[in-house]
C-alpha positions in Angstrom: 83.5 72.0 164.0 80.6 70.6 163.6 77.8 72.0 166.1 75.8 69.1 167.7 73.0 69.1 166.0 74.8 69.0 162.8 76.8 65.9 164.0 73.5 64.2 164.8 71.8 64.9 161.6 75.0 63.5 159.7 75.2 60.6 162.0 71.4 59.6 161.3 72.2 59.9 157.5 75.2 57.8 157.8 73.7 55.6 159.7 70.7 55.3 157.1 72.9 55.1 154.5 74.9 52.1 156.0 71.5 50.4 156.0 70.4 50.9 152.9 73.8 50.2 151.2 74.5 46.6 150.7 78.1 47.4 149.8 78.9 48.3 153.4 79.4 45.5 156.2 77.1 45.3 159.0 78.6 43.8 161.4 81.3 46.6 162.6 81.7 46.2 166.5 83.4 49.3 166.2 81.1 51.6 164.4 80.4 53.2 167.2 83.7 55.1 167.1 82.5 57.2 163.8 80.5 59.3 166.2 83.2 61.9 166.0 82.2 64.4 168.8 79.8 61.7 170.5 80.2 61.2 174.6 81.4 57.7 175.0 83.9 58.2 171.7 85.6 61.0 173.1 85.5 59.1 176.6 87.7 56.4 174.5 89.7 59.0 173.2 90.4 60.4 176.3 91.4 57.2 177.8 93.8 56.2 175.1 95.4 59.7 175.0 96.6 59.3 178.7 97.6 56.2 178.8 99.7 56.6 175.7 100.9 60.1 176.6 101.8 58.6 180.4 104.2 56.6 178.7 105.7 58.2 176.0 106.2 61.7 177.9 107.7 60.0 180.7 110.8 59.1 178.5 113.5 61.1 178.8 113.9 62.2 175.1 110.7 63.4 174.6 110.8 66.6 176.6 114.6 67.4 174.7 112.6 66.5 171.2 109.9 68.4 172.3 111.8 71.5 173.0 114.3 70.8 170.2 110.8 71.0 167.7 108.9 73.8 169.1 112.8 76.2 169.2 112.9 75.2 165.2 109.2 75.9 164.8 109.3 79.2 166.4 113.1 80.1 165.4 112.9 83.9 164.0 115.5 83.1 161.7 112.9 80.8 159.6 112.6 82.1 155.8 109.2 83.7 156.0 107.9 82.3 152.9 105.1 84.1 151.0 103.2 85.3 148.3 104.0 88.2 145.8 101.3 90.3 144.3 102.3 94.0 143.0 104.5 95.8 145.4 104.0 93.4 148.4 105.0 90.2 149.5 102.2 88.7 151.9 103.5 86.1 155.0 101.8 84.0 157.7 103.5 84.1 160.2 103.5 81.9 163.8 106.2 82.0 166.2 106.1 81.9 170.1 104.4 85.3 170.7 102.0 84.6 167.9 100.9 80.8 168.4 97.8 81.1 166.3 99.6 83.8 163.7 99.7 87.0 162.1 99.4 87.6 158.4 101.1 90.6 157.5 103.0 91.9 154.1 106.1 94.2 153.2 107.5 95.8 150.6 109.4 93.7 147.6 112.6 95.8 148.6 112.2 95.3 152.2 111.7 91.5 151.9 114.9 91.3 150.3 116.8 92.5 153.6 117.9 90.7 156.4 115.4 92.5 158.6 112.2 93.5 156.7 109.7 95.8 157.8 106.7 94.2 158.7 103.2 95.4 158.7 100.3 93.1 160.5 97.2 93.4 159.0 95.4 90.4 161.0 96.8 89.1 164.5 94.4 86.0 164.7 95.6 85.2 168.8 94.4 88.8 169.5 91.1 88.0 166.4 90.2 84.7 168.6 90.5 86.0 171.9 87.9 89.1 171.2 86.0 86.9 169.6 86.2 83.9 172.0 86.4 81.4 168.7 89.3 79.0 168.4 90.5 80.4 164.8 93.1 78.4 162.8 93.9 80.5 159.8 93.2 78.7 156.3 94.2 81.9 153.9 93.2 84.8 152.4 92.4 86.2 148.6 92.3 89.8 147.5 91.4 91.3 144.7 93.6 92.1 141.7 93.6 96.1 143.6 94.7 94.6 146.8 91.9 96.9 148.2 90.3 94.0 149.8 90.5 90.1 150.7 88.3 87.4 151.4 89.5 85.8 154.4 89.1 81.9 155.5 88.9 81.0 159.3 88.7 78.0 160.5 87.2 76.3 164.0 89.6 74.2 165.0 91.5 73.3 161.6 89.0 71.5 159.7 88.1 72.1 155.8 85.3 74.3 156.7 85.7 77.9 156.9 83.9 80.6 157.8 84.4 83.4 155.4 84.9 87.2 156.0 85.9 90.2 154.0 88.6 92.3 155.3 89.4 95.9 153.9 93.3 96.5 153.5 92.6 100.3 154.3 91.3 100.3 157.0 92.8 97.2 158.4 89.0 95.8 159.5 86.8 93.4 158.7 84.0 94.8 157.2 80.5 94.3 158.8 78.8 94.9 155.5 81.3 93.3 153.7 80.7 89.9 151.6 80.4 86.7 154.5 79.7 83.1 154.5 79.1 81.1 157.6 80.8 77.8 158.4 80.7 75.5 155.2 83.7 73.7 152.6 83.3 77.4 150.4 85.1 78.5 147.3 84.9 82.3 146.8 87.1 84.5 144.2 86.6 87.7 143.1 86.0 89.0 139.8 86.5 92.7 140.5 86.4 94.7 143.7 82.7 94.5 143.6 82.0 90.9 142.5 82.2 87.1 143.8 82.0 84.3 142.4 81.5 81.4 145.2 79.7 78.2 146.3 79.0 77.2 149.7 75.9 74.8 151.4 73.0 76.9 150.5 71.0 73.5 151.6 69.7 70.5 149.8 71.3 69.9 146.0 74.1 72.6 146.8 76.4 70.3 148.3 78.2 67.2 146.1 78.1 63.7 148.1 81.9 64.7 148.4 81.0 67.4 150.4 82.0 70.5 148.3 79.9 73.1 146.0 77.8 71.7 143.5 76.1 75.3 142.2 78.0 78.2 141.5 76.9 81.7 141.8 77.6 85.4 140.9 77.0 87.9 143.9 77.5 91.5 143.9 78.6 93.9 146.4 75.1 95.0 148.8 73.2 92.2 147.3 71.5 89.6 150.0 73.5 86.1 149.6 69.4 84.9 148.9 69.7 87.2 145.4 72.8 85.8 144.0 72.6 84.4 140.8 73.0 80.9 140.0 75.4 80.3 136.9 76.2 76.8 137.1 75.5 73.8 138.7 76.8 70.1 138.5 76.1 66.9 139.2 75.5 65.5 142.8 78.0 62.5 142.6 80.6 65.1 141.1 83.7 65.9 143.3 82.8 69.5 143.5 82.0 72.6 140.9 84.1 75.8 141.6 84.2 79.2 140.2 87.1 81.2 139.8 89.6 83.0 137.5 92.4 82.9 135.3 95.0 86.0 135.5 97.5 87.4 132.7 99.0 90.8 134.2 95.7 92.4 135.6 93.5 90.9 133.1 91.0 88.0 135.0 89.4 85.7 132.6 86.6 84.2 134.7 86.4 80.4 134.6 84.2 77.5 135.8 85.7 74.3 137.2 83.5 70.8 137.0 85.4 67.8 138.4 83.3 64.7 137.9 86.4 62.9 139.6 89.3 64.0 141.5 91.4 63.3 138.2 88.8 64.8 135.5 87.9 68.9 134.9 85.6 70.3 132.5 86.6 74.1 132.2 83.7 76.2 131.1 84.3 80.0 129.9 81.5 82.8 129.3 79.7 83.5 126.3 79.0 86.8 125.3 75.4 86.1 125.9 76.1 84.9 129.6 76.1 81.1 128.8 78.9 78.8 129.4 80.9 76.8 127.5 83.5 74.2 128.1 86.9 74.2 126.4 87.9 71.4 124.1 90.6 69.6 126.0 90.6 66.0 127.6 88.9 66.0 130.7 92.1 64.4 132.1 93.8 67.7 131.2 94.5 70.1 133.7 94.4 74.3 132.9 97.6 75.4 134.6 97.4 79.0 133.9 97.5 82.0 131.6 100.3 84.1 129.8 100.7 86.7 127.3 97.3 85.5 126.1 98.4 82.1 125.8 96.4 79.5 127.8 98.8 76.6 129.6 97.3 72.8 130.1 99.2 69.8 131.1 98.5 66.3 129.8 97.2 63.3 132.2 96.9 60.7 129.0 98.4 61.0 125.6 96.2 62.8 123.3 96.1 64.0 119.5 94.8 67.4 119.2 92.6 68.5 116.9 95.2 70.1 114.7 97.0 66.6 114.3 99.8 67.2 117.0 100.4 64.3 119.1 101.6 64.9 122.8 102.8 62.2 125.6 100.8 62.0 128.8 102.8 64.7 131.3 103.4 67.0 128.5 102.8 70.9 128.7 101.2 72.8 125.7 99.9 76.2 125.1 96.9 77.6 123.0 96.2 81.4 121.7 93.6 82.4 124.0 91.7 85.1 121.9 91.5 82.5 119.0 90.1 80.0 121.4 87.3 82.2 122.1 86.6 83.5 118.9 86.0 79.9 117.8 85.3 78.0 120.5 87.5 75.8 119.1 90.4 74.5 120.1 93.3 76.8 117.7 96.6 74.8 116.8 98.8 73.6 119.8 102.3 74.8 120.8 103.8 72.1 123.1 106.8 73.8 125.7 107.6 70.4 127.1 107.5 66.8 126.6 108.7 64.7 129.8 111.3 61.7 129.6 110.3 58.2 131.1 112.4 59.4 134.4 111.3 62.6 134.2 108.2 64.9 135.2 106.5 68.4 135.8 106.2 68.9 139.5 104.2 72.5 139.3 103.0 75.2 136.8 103.4 78.9 138.2 102.5 81.8 135.8 103.6 85.3 136.2 103.5 88.3 134.3 106.3 87.8 132.0 107.3 84.2 132.2 106.1 80.8 133.1 108.1 78.7 135.4 108.0 74.8 135.5 109.6 72.6 138.0 111.3 69.9 136.6 112.0 66.8 138.3 114.6 64.4 136.6 115.0 60.9 138.7 113.8 62.8 141.8 116.1 65.4 141.1 114.6 68.9 140.8 115.2 72.4 138.4 113.0 75.4 137.3 112.7 76.2 133.8 111.4 79.8 132.8 109.2 79.8 129.4 109.0 83.3 127.6 106.4 84.0 124.8 107.6 86.8 122.6 106.7 87.1 118.8 104.6 84.1 118.6 107.1 81.5 120.0 108.3 80.1 123.5 112.0 80.3 124.7 113.0 77.8 127.4 115.9 78.8 130.2 116.8 76.6 132.8 117.8 78.6 135.8 120.5 78.8 137.4 119.5 77.1 140.3 121.8 74.4 143.0 121.6 70.4 141.6 121.1 67.6 143.7 117.8 68.3 145.3 114.3 70.1 145.2 114.5 73.2 143.3 110.8 74.9 143.5 108.9 78.0 142.5 107.4 79.7 145.3 105.9 82.7 143.9 105.4 84.9 140.8 104.6 88.2 140.6 101.3 88.3 138.0 101.8 92.4 138.3 105.5 92.6 137.8 108.3 90.6 136.7 109.9 89.2 139.9 109.7 85.6 141.1 110.8 83.4 144.1 112.6 80.3 143.9 113.6 77.8 146.6 115.9 74.5 146.8 116.5 72.6 149.8 117.8 69.2 149.8 118.5 66.4 152.9 121.3 67.9 153.8 121.2 71.5 152.7 119.1 73.8 154.8 116.3 75.7 152.6 117.3 78.7 150.4 115.3 81.3 149.2 116.2 82.9 145.6 115.1 86.2 143.9 114.8 86.9 140.3 114.2 90.5 139.5 113.2 89.5 136.0 116.7 89.3 134.3 116.6 85.4 134.7 119.4 85.6 137.1 118.2 84.6 140.2 120.1 85.6 143.4 119.9 84.0 146.8 118.2 86.6 149.5 117.3 84.2 152.1 119.1 80.8 153.7 117.9 78.7 156.7 120.7 78.4 159.0 121.8 74.9 159.6 119.5 72.9 161.9 121.5 69.9 162.5 125.3 68.9 162.1 124.9 67.2 158.2 128.8 67.1 158.2 129.2 63.3 159.0 126.1 62.4 156.9 125.6 61.4 153.4 122.7 60.9 150.7 122.6 58.0 148.6 120.2 56.9 146.1 119.1 52.9 145.1 116.6 51.4 143.6 114.5 48.2 144.8 112.9 45.7 142.1 109.3 45.3 142.9 107.1 42.5 142.6 106.6 42.7 138.9 109.8 43.7 138.2 109.6 47.4 138.4 112.7 49.5 139.3 111.6 51.4 142.7 114.3 54.6 143.5 114.8 55.5 147.1 117.0 57.8 148.7 118.9 56.7 151.9 120.8 59.4 154.5 122.9 57.8 157.2 126.3 58.8 158.7 129.2 58.2 156.3 131.2 55.0 156.5 128.1 53.4 158.8 128.6 49.9 159.5 126.4 46.9 160.3 122.8 47.4 160.1 121.2 50.3 161.8 117.7 51.6 163.3 115.9 52.9 160.1 112.9 55.1 159.1 111.3 54.2 156.0 108.7 57.1 154.7 106.6 57.1 151.9 103.3 58.3 150.3 102.5 56.8 147.3 98.9 58.2 146.2 97.6 61.4 144.1 100.0 62.1 141.8 102.1 63.7 144.9 105.7 63.2 144.6 108.2 62.7 147.5 111.2 64.6 147.1 114.4 65.5 148.9 113.6 67.6 151.7 115.8 69.6 154.7 113.9 68.6 157.7 115.2 69.7 161.2 113.2 66.8 162.8 114.7 63.7 161.0 118.3 65.2 160.9 118.6 66.2 164.6 116.6 63.7 166.4 117.1 60.7 163.8 120.0 60.5 161.6 122.5 62.4 163.9 121.8 60.0 166.6 122.4 57.3 164.6 119.7 56.1 162.4 119.1 55.6 159.0 116.4 57.8 157.0 114.8 56.4 154.0 112.3 58.2 151.2 110.8 55.7 149.0 109.3 57.1 145.3 107.0 54.4 145.1 104.4 54.1 142.2 100.9 56.5 143.0 103.1 59.1 143.3 103.9 61.8 140.6 107.8 61.2 140.4 107.8 60.3 136.9 104.6 61.8 135.9 101.1 60.2 135.1 101.9 56.9 134.2 103.8 56.2 137.6 100.6 57.3 139.3 98.1 55.7 137.0 100.2 52.0 137.6 98.8 52.2 141.5 95.5 53.3 140.7 91.9 51.6 141.7 92.6 47.5 141.2 96.2 48.0 140.7 96.5 49.5 143.9 98.5 46.8 145.6 101.2 47.7 143.2 102.0 51.0 145.8 102.4 48.5 148.2 104.6 45.8 146.7 106.8 48.7 145.8 107.1 49.6 149.5 107.5 46.3 150.8 110.3 45.5 148.1 112.2 48.8 149.5 111.9 47.5 153.0 113.3 44.2 151.7 116.0 45.7 149.8 117.2 47.7 152.7 117.4 44.3 154.8 118.9 42.6 152.0 121.8 45.3 151.9 122.1 45.0 155.6 121.0 48.3 156.3 118.6 47.3 159.1 117.3 44.6 160.1 113.7 43.8 160.6 113.6 44.4 164.5 115.2 47.8 163.3 113.3 48.9 160.6 109.6 51.1 161.3 107.6 52.7 158.4 106.0 56.0 158.7 103.5 57.6 156.5 100.2 59.9 156.8 96.6 60.3 154.9 97.2 58.4 152.4 100.5 57.3 153.6 98.9 56.0 156.7 97.3 53.7 154.3 100.5 53.0 153.1 101.7 51.9 156.4 99.0 50.1 157.8 98.7 47.7 154.8 102.3 47.0 154.7 101.9 46.2 158.2 99.0 44.0 157.9 100.7 42.0 154.7 104.2 41.9 155.4 104.7 42.3 159.5 107.5 39.9 159.0 109.8 43.2 157.5 109.0 45.5 160.3 110.0 46.5 163.7 107.4 49.6 164.3 104.8 51.4 162.6 103.5 55.4 162.7 100.4 55.9 161.1 99.2 59.4 161.0 95.9 60.6 160.4 95.4 57.5 158.1 92.5 56.0 155.8 92.3 52.3 157.0 88.7 51.3 156.9 88.5 51.1 152.9 85.3 49.4 152.6 83.5 52.2 154.5 86.2 55.1 153.3 83.5 56.7 150.5 80.9 57.2 153.7 83.5 58.9 155.7 84.7 62.4 155.7 85.5 63.3 152.0 86.2 60.2 151.1 83.5 60.0 148.2 85.9 62.4 146.2 88.6 60.1 146.0 86.7 57.0 144.3 88.8 58.2 141.3 92.0 57.4 142.9 91.1 53.7 145.3 87.7 52.8 143.2 84.6 52.3 144.6 83.6 49.8 147.3 79.7 49.4 145.9 81.5 47.9 142.7 81.8 44.4 142.9 85.2 44.4 141.0 86.5 47.1 143.0 85.3 45.9 146.1 87.0 42.5 145.7 90.3 44.1 144.9 89.8 46.6 147.9 89.3 43.9 150.3 92.2 42.0 149.6 94.3 44.3 151.2 92.2 47.1 153.0 93.9 47.1 156.6 90.4 47.0 158.7 89.4 43.9 157.2 92.3 42.3 157.4 93.9 42.7 160.6 93.8 39.5 162.6 94.4 38.1 165.7 96.2 35.3 164.5 98.7 37.2 163.1 101.8 38.8 165.0 101.9 42.7 164.1 105.0 45.3 165.0 103.6 47.6 167.6 101.7 50.7 166.1 101.5 54.1 166.6 98.2 55.8 165.7 98.1 59.7 165.3 94.9 61.7 164.4 92.6 64.5 164.7 88.9 65.4 166.3 88.7 68.0 163.8 89.7 66.5 160.5 86.6 66.8 158.6 88.5 65.4 155.1 90.2 62.2 156.4 88.4 62.2 160.0 89.6 60.2 163.5 87.4 57.4 162.4 89.8 55.1 160.3 92.7 55.4 163.4 90.0 55.0 165.8 88.4 51.7 164.6 91.9 50.4 163.8 93.1 51.0 167.0 90.6 49.6 168.8 90.1 46.9 166.8 93.9 45.5 166.9 93.8 46.1 170.4 91.2 43.5 171.3 92.7 41.2 169.1 95.5 41.8 171.7 98.6 43.6 169.5 100.5 46.5 170.9 99.0 49.2 170.0 99.3 53.2 171.0 97.0 56.2 170.0 97.0 59.8 170.5 94.0 62.3 168.9 94.6 65.9 169.0 91.4 67.9 169.4 92.8 70.4 166.8 94.6 70.6 163.7 92.1 69.3 160.9 94.0 66.8 158.5 97.5 68.2 159.8 96.9 67.1 163.2 98.2 70.2 164.3 97.3 73.8 164.4 100.0 75.5 166.1 103.5 74.9 166.8 103.2 73.2 170.0 100.7 71.1 169.1 102.8 70.1 166.0 106.4 69.8 168.8 104.0 67.3 170.6 102.9 65.0 167.5 106.5 65.0 166.5 108.1 64.2 169.7 105.8 61.7 170.5 106.3 60.2 167.1 110.2 60.2 167.8 109.9 59.1 170.8 108.0 56.1 169.9 110.2 55.0 166.7 113.5 55.2 168.9 111.8 53.1 172.1 110.8 50.5 169.6 113.4 50.3 167.1 116.4 50.7 169.6 117.6 53.8 168.7 120.5 55.3 170.9 121.1 51.5 172.4 
């Protein structure tokens, strides 16, 4: 959490920017709610919370929902997903005895057993109690020799963290180790005694998006002030960060400058210490390094210098040594080119292979690409069909790799490949609900411009007549919504007679970069049209009725559902809007909003502003229209989107006489929950709300 002085300075700066920037409205009566930790806004939050909780927690379904969700979250038979490195698997675990969590490790051989023997590295509950800090785990990364680790700890769950160095031999934090005060920092070891990092050094060191703009090299024993600056981006960028690509035990230092959210310039170090840019399109993504081959994916069609024409979404490689020797792009080798209804969902490099998650019509598989004797081979791994298959982790120092599979009705399963190319099941989540009477269907809806939009339906077999239905979507940032096993939706909705629907709308990555680009900036309306088309198709197919149809989404999905609510209230019976963006005219001045201009466009640009004004929920909600009941869920400690959007929209809608409920958790950051109890509360409230409004169980 920010300290009061920092909040006050930020608020003054924001107010000054507000007054000076004519792109922002001057007559917002709810701007006072932007003072996130102010006494008056928090009093409003407390009043809203009290009123909402009094209603929802009084419903007899709340406690049973809460108990079930918490039981699932704390269950000891969960799969302890982890990251494999050398001989260990590292895992972060939360349960009833460890609500804040423990960071631990076990050996690869022990991990394969039913009851692994874990070695606790950090007990966050004990640490928080001893230091009287509300620590929330944000991750750790270690040296390649596994001697020391840089640990990120957040106060309350926000993106800003304190960085501290942990010694794996003594199992303790190092008093004289690398340490950074609270900020949105970026850190990486280059060796046991050298860190490349960026943090808030003062004016000019952070971008307007709130991320590091300066990259420095820091040697053990140096004061932070003595760290050498090796790169500086521009203040208008999203960020500039230092790191490395790993190929076995070889580390290749790399600096990434991101002018926008979807553009990157990647720099490698020359012999004289200068940095030069890899000659690939700025829209391309460097994915990793394997067997001396640099792996890259494309967001745009591109003709390489050697004349090779590649389609957007393709994965290709180039030999690193030749690239370093000439600083020119060597001849490329294309590993994979997606078709019109397929996409690469993830690329993971291990020591011996490159694992690529590929989705075809939103159904996943994993391919192992291996480089030997100057060429790549492609093997599709034997994992179950009909759901989401993905890589969990691959060992940079060994042959091992772990894969996951799940679907709407099949519990999550973990597979282990020892390097033979034959994954074997080693762990499986026990069923959390009875799926025997349920079925999964896939349909398509015709959007406003004629594009066919796929969506999944999960419901009881042989169902007759319309039923309470929950439609979920996201549609942004090239993020794919794929089949997922959810105890919450399965037990609390589907087995209770409700229908769950997942929409694969444009803006996401389900069909590659083109699917995402179709809904960028001035074309954002297409994502909303797609979602509304699915809603209308559900009604047309008599799967549900408007009074029985609820929609849910979070973050960018919160923007989605609040926009569709304002544009098509006639289609809906209820809305759950989680940690949303809503005020799209002001979003670049709130939280990390400036970093998303490449996604939504800049409201300071007249053309963009005109397009944004047509859909921005905060500007378009009206007292003259009748909207479905809406429940806003957010978090005070969310320093990415912030609670500002949800607060202002709830207050405005309430003043217009609409049916509004609001709940703001004080912890949790952008996840709106920092521990299992908070997560259980958030989801229990949401399911009770939807059941009440849509008539589930009546």
